[in-house]
C-alpha positions as CSV (number, residue, x, y, z in Angstrom):
1,L,5.9,-2.8,-13.5
2,F,3.6,-1.6,-10.1
3,K,2.4,1.4,-12.1
4,S,2.3,0.0,-15.5
5,N,-0.2,-3.0,-14.3
6,V,-1.9,-0.1,-12.1
7,I,-1.2,-1.6,-8.8
8,F,-0.7,0.7,-6.4
9,N,-3.5,2.7,-5.3
10,I,-4.3,6.3,-6.3
11,A,-4.0,6.8,-2.2
12,Q,0.0,5.1,-2.2
13,F,2.3,8.0,-1.9
14,D,5.5,6.3,-1.2
15,F,7.3,4.2,-3.2
16,R,6.4,6.4,-6.7
17,K,8.3,8.6,-8.0
18,R,7.8,12.5,-7.0
19,L,5.0,11.4,-4.0
20,S,6.3,11.2,-0.3
21,T,4.7,10.8,3.2
22,V,5.4,14.6,3.2
23,H,2.1,14.4,0.1
24,S,0.4,11.7,2.3
25,V,0.0,13.7,5.5
26,Y,-0.7,17.1,3.7
27,N,-4.1,14.8,1.5
28,L,-4.9,13.6,5.3
29,I,-4.8,17.3,7.0
30,S,-6.6,18.3,2.9
31,R,-9.6,15.6,3.5
32,A,-10.0,16.2,7.3
33,I,-9.8,20.1,6.8
34,S,-12.7,19.2,3.7
35,G,-14.9,17.1,5.4
36,F,-14.4,19.8,8.1
37,E,-16.0,22.4,5.8
38,A,-18.4,20.2,5.1
39,D,-19.9,19.5,8.2
40,E,-18.7,15.7,7.8
41,S,-17.8,13.2,10.3
42,T,-14.0,12.3,10.0
43,I,-12.2,9.4,11.4
44,L,-8.4,8.7,11.4
45,I,-7.5,4.8,12.6
46,L,-3.4,4.6,12.5
47,C,-2.3,1.1,13.4
48,P,1.5,0.3,13.7
49,L,2.6,-2.6,11.7
50,S,5.5,-3.9,13.1
51,K,5.1,-6.7,12.1
52,A,3.5,-6.0,8.6
53,F,4.4,-9.6,6.8
54,D,2.2,-11.0,9.7
55,C,-0.6,-8.9,8.4
56,I,-1.0,-10.2,5.1
57,W,-2.2,-12.7,3.3
58,H,0.3,-14.8,1.5
59,D,-1.2,-16.4,-1.3
60,I,-3.0,-13.2,-2.5
61,T,0.6,-11.3,-2.1
62,I,2.0,-14.2,-4.1
63,S,-1.0,-14.5,-6.5
64,K,-0.7,-10.5,-7.4
65,L,3.0,-10.5,-7.9
66,S,2.5,-13.2,-10.4
67,Y,0.0,-11.7,-12.2
68,C,2.0,-8.7,-12.4
69,G,4.6,-10.6,-14.7
70,I,7.1,-12.0,-11.5
71,G,9.3,-15.3,-12.9
72,A,8.5,-18.4,-10.6
73,N,12.0,-18.4,-9.7
74,K,11.9,-14.7,-8.0
75,L,8.2,-16.1,-6.7
76,I,9.5,-19.4,-4.9
77,L,12.0,-16.8,-3.3
78,I,9.4,-14.0,-2.0
79,K,7.6,-17.5,-0.6
80,L,10.2,-18.8,1.3
81,F,10.8,-15.1,3.0
82,L,7.3,-14.9,3.5
83,K,7.0,-18.4,5.4
84,N,10.1,-18.2,7.5
């Protein structure tokens, strides 16, 4: 569903077939080395998302899920989950 609707960003490694966090780390290191070799500045910002549901915009998330074809009943359950 997400793949067919092109929801995942190319930098999204988790939850995709044949990709993992190892690929994510490799991509990060590769980009940092490329920037270093090109004499560019490289900045890394890490944010702990222990309260991830508090950090997302619930309305936008629901509308994106609706766009992907998630049914109304499932959307209601997801709304209730995000709300509580």
